[in-house]
C-alpha positions in Angstrom: 35.3 175.7 69.6 35.5 174.0 66.4 39.0 172.9 65.3 40.2 171.5 62.0 43.5 169.4 61.9 45.4 167.8 59.3 48.7 166.4 58.3 50.6 166.5 54.9 54.3 166.0 55.2 57.6 164.7 53.5 61.1 166.2 53.2 62.1 166.6 49.5 65.7 166.4 48.4 65.8 167.7 44.8 68.8 166.1 44.2 67.6 162.7 45.1 67.0 160.1 42.3 64.2 158.4 44.3 60.7 160.0 43.1 58.0 160.4 45.6 54.4 159.6 44.5 51.0 158.9 46.3 52.3 155.2 46.9 55.4 156.6 48.9 52.9 158.1 51.1 50.5 155.1 51.5 53.5 152.9 52.2 54.9 154.9 55.0 52.1 156.6 56.7 48.4 157.4 55.5 45.2 157.7 58.0 41.9 159.1 56.7 39.8 161.1 59.0 39.1 159.8 62.1 41.6 156.6 61.5 44.9 158.2 63.0 46.5 156.0 65.7 46.5 157.1 69.3 50.4 157.4 68.9 51.7 160.6 67.0 54.1 160.3 63.9 56.9 162.9 63.3 54.4 165.5 61.8 51.1 164.6 63.0 51.5 165.6 66.9 49.0 168.4 66.7 46.5 166.0 65.4 46.8 163.5 68.6 47.4 166.5 70.9 43.7 168.1 69.9 42.2 164.4 70.0 43.4 164.6 73.8 41.8 167.6 74.6 38.5 166.9 73.0 37.1 166.2 76.5 37.7 169.8 77.3 34.7 170.8 75.4 36.7 171.2 71.8 34.9 169.5 68.8 37.8 168.5 66.9 37.5 167.5 62.9 40.2 165.4 61.8 41.5 165.5 58.1 43.6 163.1 56.4 47.2 162.8 57.7 50.1 161.3 55.6 53.7 161.1 55.6 56.1 159.9 52.8 59.8 159.0 53.8 62.1 161.7 52.6 63.1 161.4 49.1 62.9 163.3 45.6 60.7 165.5 43.8 56.7 164.7 44.5 54.9 163.7 41.7 52.8 166.6 40.7 49.4 164.9 40.8 50.2 163.1 44.0 50.9 166.4 46.1 47.7 168.1 44.4 45.3 165.3 45.0 46.6 165.2 48.6 46.1 169.2 49.0 42.8 169.1 47.6 41.5 166.2 49.7 42.6 168.0 53.1 41.2 171.2 51.4 37.7 169.7 50.6 37.7 168.3 54.2 38.2 171.4 55.5 35.5 173.3 53.4 33.2 170.6 54.6 34.1 171.1 58.1 33.1 175.1 58.0 32.7 177.0 60.1 35.7 176.4 62.3 37.4 178.7 64.8 40.9 177.4 64.0 43.1 175.4 61.6 45.9 173.5 63.4 48.2 171.6 60.9 51.3 169.3 61.1 53.5 170.0 58.4 57.1 169.1 57.5 58.2 172.3 55.8 60.7 170.9 53.2 58.1 169.5 50.6 58.9 170.0 47.0 56.7 169.0 44.0 57.0 169.0 40.2 56.1 172.8 39.8 55.8 173.7 43.4 58.9 175.0 45.3 57.0 175.9 48.2 54.4 173.2 48.9 53.4 174.2 52.3 53.3 177.9 51.3 50.8 176.9 48.5 49.0 174.5 51.1 48.6 177.3 53.8 47.5 180.3 51.4 44.8 177.9 49.9 43.7 177.0 53.4 43.9 181.1 54.2 41.6 181.4 51.2 38.9 178.9 52.6 38.5 180.1 56.0 39.0 183.7 55.4 41.2 186.3 57.6 39.6 186.1 61.1 40.3 182.3 61.5 43.6 181.3 63.4 45.8 179.2 61.2 48.7 177.5 63.1 51.3 175.1 62.0 54.1 172.5 63.6 57.3 172.6 61.4 60.4 170.6 61.3 63.4 172.6 61.5 64.9 171.0 58.7 62.8 173.0 56.2 62.4 176.3 54.4 60.8 179.4 56.3 59.1 181.2 53.3 57.6 184.7 52.9 54.5 182.9 51.7 53.7 180.6 54.4 54.3 183.3 57.0 51.9 185.7 55.5 49.2 182.9 55.4 49.8 181.8 59.2 49.0 183.3 62.6 51.5 180.9 64.6 54.3 178.8 62.9 56.7 176.6 65.5 59.2 174.1 64.7 60.8 171.4 66.6 63.7 172.5 68.8 65.5 169.4 69.4 68.0 167.7 66.9 67.6 164.5 67.1 63.8 165.7 67.1 62.9 164.1 70.7 60.4 167.0 71.3 58.4 166.6 68.2 55.2 165.6 70.1 55.8 168.3 73.2 56.0 171.3 70.4 53.0 170.0 68.7 51.3 170.2 72.1 52.7 173.9 72.0 51.5 174.8 69.0 47.9 173.5 70.1 48.1 175.6 73.2 48.8 178.9 71.1 46.4 178.1 68.5 43.7 177.5 71.2 44.5 180.7 73.1 44.5 182.7 69.8 41.1 181.3 68.8 39.6 182.2 72.6 41.3 185.8 71.8 43.4 185.4 75.0 46.3 186.1 72.6 47.0 188.2 69.4 50.1 186.1 67.9 52.4 188.2 65.5 55.2 186.3 63.4 58.4 188.0 63.3 61.6 186.3 61.3 65.1 186.8 60.8 67.5 185.3 57.9 70.7 184.2 59.3 71.9 183.8 55.8 73.6 180.6 56.1 73.6 176.6 55.5 74.6 174.7 58.5 74.4 171.3 60.5 72.8 172.5 63.9 72.8 169.3 66.3 71.6 170.1 69.7 73.2 167.0 71.2 76.5 168.9 71.8 77.6 172.3 72.3 77.4 175.0 71.2 73.7 174.4 70.0 72.8 172.8 73.5 73.1 176.0 75.2 71.7 178.0 72.6 68.5 176.1 72.6 68.0 175.9 76.4 68.1 179.9 76.0 65.5 179.7 73.4 63.2 177.3 75.8 63.4 179.9 78.6 62.6 182.8 76.7 59.1 181.4 75.7 56.1 182.5 78.0 57.9 185.6 79.3 57.4 189.3 78.4 55.2 188.5 75.7 57.3 186.2 73.9 55.1 183.0 72.8 57.3 180.9 70.9 60.8 181.0 69.5 62.3 178.3 67.0 65.3 177.7 64.8 64.6 176.8 61.3 67.7 174.7 60.4 67.0 174.9 56.8 67.6 171.6 54.5 70.6 172.0 52.3 69.5 169.2 49.9 66.9 171.4 48.3 67.4 173.8 45.6 64.7 176.4 46.5 64.8 180.1 46.6 64.4 180.6 50.5 66.7 177.6 51.7 68.8 178.4 54.6 68.5 179.0 58.4 66.2 181.5 59.9 64.9 182.5 63.5 61.0 182.5 64.2 59.7 184.5 67.1 56.0 184.8 68.0 55.0 187.7 70.3 51.7 188.5 71.8 50.9 191.8 69.1 54.3 193.2 69.9 56.2 193.0 66.4 58.9 195.5 67.1 60.0 193.3 70.5 59.7 190.2 68.0 61.7 191.7 65.1 64.5 192.8 67.5 64.6 189.5 69.2 64.7 187.5 66.2 67.6 189.6 64.7 69.6 189.4 68.0 69.0 185.4 68.2 69.9 185.0 64.5 73.3 186.9 64.7 74.1 185.0 67.8 73.7 181.8 65.7 75.3 183.1 62.5 78.6 183.8 65.1 78.5 180.3 65.7 78.3 178.8 62.3 81.4 177.0 61.9 81.3 175.6 65.5 78.2 173.5 65.3 78.8 170.7 63.1 80.0 167.2 64.6 83.4 166.0 64.0 83.4 163.4 61.2 86.2 161.0 60.0 86.8 159.0 56.6 85.5 155.6 56.5 89.0 153.7 57.4 89.7 156.1 60.3 86.2 155.6 61.8 86.6 151.8 61.3 89.9 151.9 63.0 88.5 154.1 65.8 85.5 151.9 66.3 87.7 148.7 66.8 89.7 150.5 69.4 86.9 151.6 71.5 85.4 148.5 71.4 88.7 146.7 72.8 89.1 149.2 75.3 85.3 148.7 76.5 84.1 145.4 75.6 80.7 146.1 77.6 79.2 148.2 74.7 79.5 148.4 70.9 81.0 151.3 69.2 78.2 153.1 66.8 79.1 154.2 63.6 77.2 156.5 61.9 77.0 156.7 58.0 76.1 160.6 58.1 75.3 161.2 54.5 73.7 157.9 53.3 70.7 158.7 55.4 67.1 158.1 54.0 66.4 161.0 56.2 67.9 163.0 54.0 66.2 161.7 51.0 68.8 159.6 49.4 68.1 155.9 48.8 70.1 154.5 51.8 71.3 151.6 49.8 75.2 152.6 50.1 77.6 150.0 50.7 80.8 151.9 51.1 81.3 151.6 54.8 79.9 148.1 54.8 82.3 146.9 52.2 85.2 148.1 54.0 83.9 146.2 56.9 83.5 143.1 55.3 87.3 143.3 54.1 88.3 143.6 57.5 87.1 140.1 57.8 86.7 140.1 61.5 84.2 142.0 64.3 80.7 141.1 65.2 78.5 143.8 63.4 75.0 144.9 62.8 74.2 147.0 60.0 70.8 148.9 59.9 69.8 149.1 57.1 70.3 148.9 53.5 67.3 149.4 51.3 67.0 146.8 48.9 63.1 146.0 48.0 64.3 143.1 45.4 66.8 141.7 47.8 64.2 141.3 50.7 61.5 139.8 47.9 64.2 137.1 47.2 64.9 136.2 50.9 61.0 136.2 51.4 60.8 133.8 48.6 63.6 131.5 50.1 62.3 131.7 53.5 64.1 131.8 57.1 66.9 129.6 57.1 67.6 129.3 53.5 71.2 130.1 52.5 71.1 131.8 48.8 73.6 133.8 46.8 72.2 137.4 47.0 73.4 140.7 45.5 72.2 143.5 47.5 72.6 147.6 48.0 74.4 149.8 45.5 71.4 149.6 43.1 70.1 153.4 42.9 73.2 155.1 41.4 76.8 155.2 41.1 77.4 157.1 44.1 75.8 154.2 46.2 78.9 152.1 45.5 78.9 148.7 44.0 76.6 146.1 45.1 77.5 143.2 47.4 77.6 139.6 46.2 77.7 137.0 49.0 76.4 133.9 50.1 73.7 134.8 52.9 71.7 133.1 55.5 68.3 134.4 55.9 68.0 134.7 59.8 64.2 136.6 59.6 61.7 137.5 56.8 58.9 139.6 58.2 55.8 141.4 56.4 56.6 144.5 58.3 59.5 145.6 60.2 59.5 148.5 62.5 61.4 150.7 64.7 60.3 153.3 67.4 61.2 157.0 67.3 60.0 158.6 70.5 56.3 157.9 70.9 55.8 156.8 67.3 56.4 153.7 65.5 58.2 153.6 62.0 57.5 151.1 59.4 60.6 149.4 57.7 58.0 147.7 55.2 58.6 144.1 54.2 61.8 143.0 55.9 64.6 140.6 55.8 67.7 140.0 58.4 70.6 138.4 56.7 73.9 136.8 57.8 76.8 137.1 55.5 78.3 133.6 55.3 82.0 133.5 56.4 81.7 136.7 58.4 80.0 137.8 61.6 77.9 140.2 60.0 74.1 140.8 60.0 72.5 142.9 57.9 69.0 144.4 57.9 67.2 144.9 54.6 64.3 147.0 54.2 61.6 147.9 51.5 60.2 151.4 53.2 63.3 153.6 53.1 64.0 154.9 56.5 66.9 156.1 58.6 67.9 154.5 62.1 66.5 156.0 65.1 66.5 153.4 67.8 68.3 150.2 69.0 64.9 148.5 68.7 65.3 148.2 65.1 67.7 145.3 65.7 66.2 143.6 69.0 62.5 143.6 67.0 64.5 141.3 64.7 66.0 139.2 67.5 69.5 140.8 67.3 70.8 142.0 71.0 72.4 145.0 69.9 74.7 144.9 72.9 76.1 141.4 71.4 77.8 143.3 68.8 81.3 145.1 68.7 80.0 147.6 65.8 76.6 148.9 65.1 76.6 150.6 61.7 73.5 153.0 61.3 72.3 155.1 58.4 71.5 158.5 60.1 73.1 161.9 60.3 71.9 162.5 64.2 68.2 161.4 64.8 69.9 158.0 66.0 71.8 159.8 68.8 68.8 159.8 71.6 68.5 156.1 71.3 72.0 154.7 70.9 74.0 157.4 73.0 73.1 155.3 76.1 74.1 151.9 74.8 77.2 153.3 72.8 80.9 153.0 73.9 81.2 155.8 71.4 79.6 157.4 68.5 81.6 157.9 65.5 80.5 160.1 62.6 81.8 158.8 59.1 81.8 161.1 56.1 81.5 158.6 53.6 80.4 158.9 49.6 76.6 159.2 49.0 74.2 161.0 46.7 73.7 163.8 49.2 74.8 167.2 48.4 76.9 167.4 51.7 79.1 170.3 50.8 77.1 173.4 50.1 80.0 175.2 48.9 80.0 173.2 45.8 76.6 172.2 45.4 74.8 173.3 42.0 72.2 175.6 43.5 70.5 177.2 40.7 67.6 179.0 42.7 69.1 180.4 45.7 67.9 184.3 45.6 70.5 185.4 48.0 74.2 185.2 49.2 74.5 182.7 52.1 77.4 181.3 54.0 79.6 179.4 53.2 78.9 180.0 49.8 79.7 183.5 50.7 82.3 184.2 53.6 80.1 187.2 54.9 76.8 187.5 53.3 76.0 190.4 55.4 78.8 192.8 54.0 
């Protein structure tokens, strides 16, 4: 069999002040055909899984794979050029038996509310009605009718944090190959849960719900089950939570199962989100926890100043409060500030300089920090792990704020914090700190929970639209909770 694979992905916060252009993709991850590394990125797992299956007699034709860190609207030309690059590669590869893609599902470009729907429908036009089209998706995406109509198989990661992105890539590949062989006839069913929610699987009730979904797969004609959590920072018509069920040619069963699971999830809507506290209470709790358990640091998650949600990630609100406390060994990952990184690199390791950093992208980031700092490290490319993948920080500087015990990582490639090795790769032992301040909503959890005395989620100001009740959505095409108490009435 001949299989074409490619990946085009980013997550678009339509409220973000940070534009996304071609350079954003090239800085974060861009691999031309055949140049993808052996390790997967978040959205390119199908490509790596197919490459590992090539020894079984498959002919795998690789197209471009690229990813931009979450940000604001994608420049129209950047999207169209990357889309057409992949479509041209697909056309050159014909004939093929299947197209298996790695997409995110929340890309929005200038003039395109549904980039993935646009890409999938154009793929379908190229290959015709009989070729299998399958894609892996991130659950923080938008499930649109256009992409469902164009695809035979869609499946999302089940875990949040996304610890299973490679396994779900293999899952999509297995189903895609089975469909191409004619062993199954996949049919996609969906259900609109009519809600916007935060659905971490690191805690109940989502933990048990997802475990039940996993148990359903591969039995009684049910091939795959996914939850599309939705991405509340996007003003697009079909934003919100949905269920996907893929059956083996049994639409009635799939429709009924999707509705049943969707209504179960809707019933849990007020119980899923993590407990969050304000910054002062969070810092108080962190110091109390550290005093009670000095063997491990307390971890504070600055939940909404999260570059993984498309905001700049240069917020200083929590950091300034920690500086004001005037004590405690603290590690911060990260503050996005390319200008400050440039200054630190110019000064060199060991230099002491006056530095203004953070708080540059807009008023909701807070005021910049002005401090005398010592440059502890200046590296051409910092990095951190995310499961089996490696995430670049771009040019990076590690600074120590003089007169305190605070070390701060400054980066040029905006990325949220995933793993403790973001510190250890720069020479900081995370266990030596009293408090670790990280910028992430929940993806950090899998890496940091084993080393944390406690994880404290802080709801601090940022440019992220974190309250869907009041967010100025202009394109939503239906009533959804919590904007409407009972959208099924």
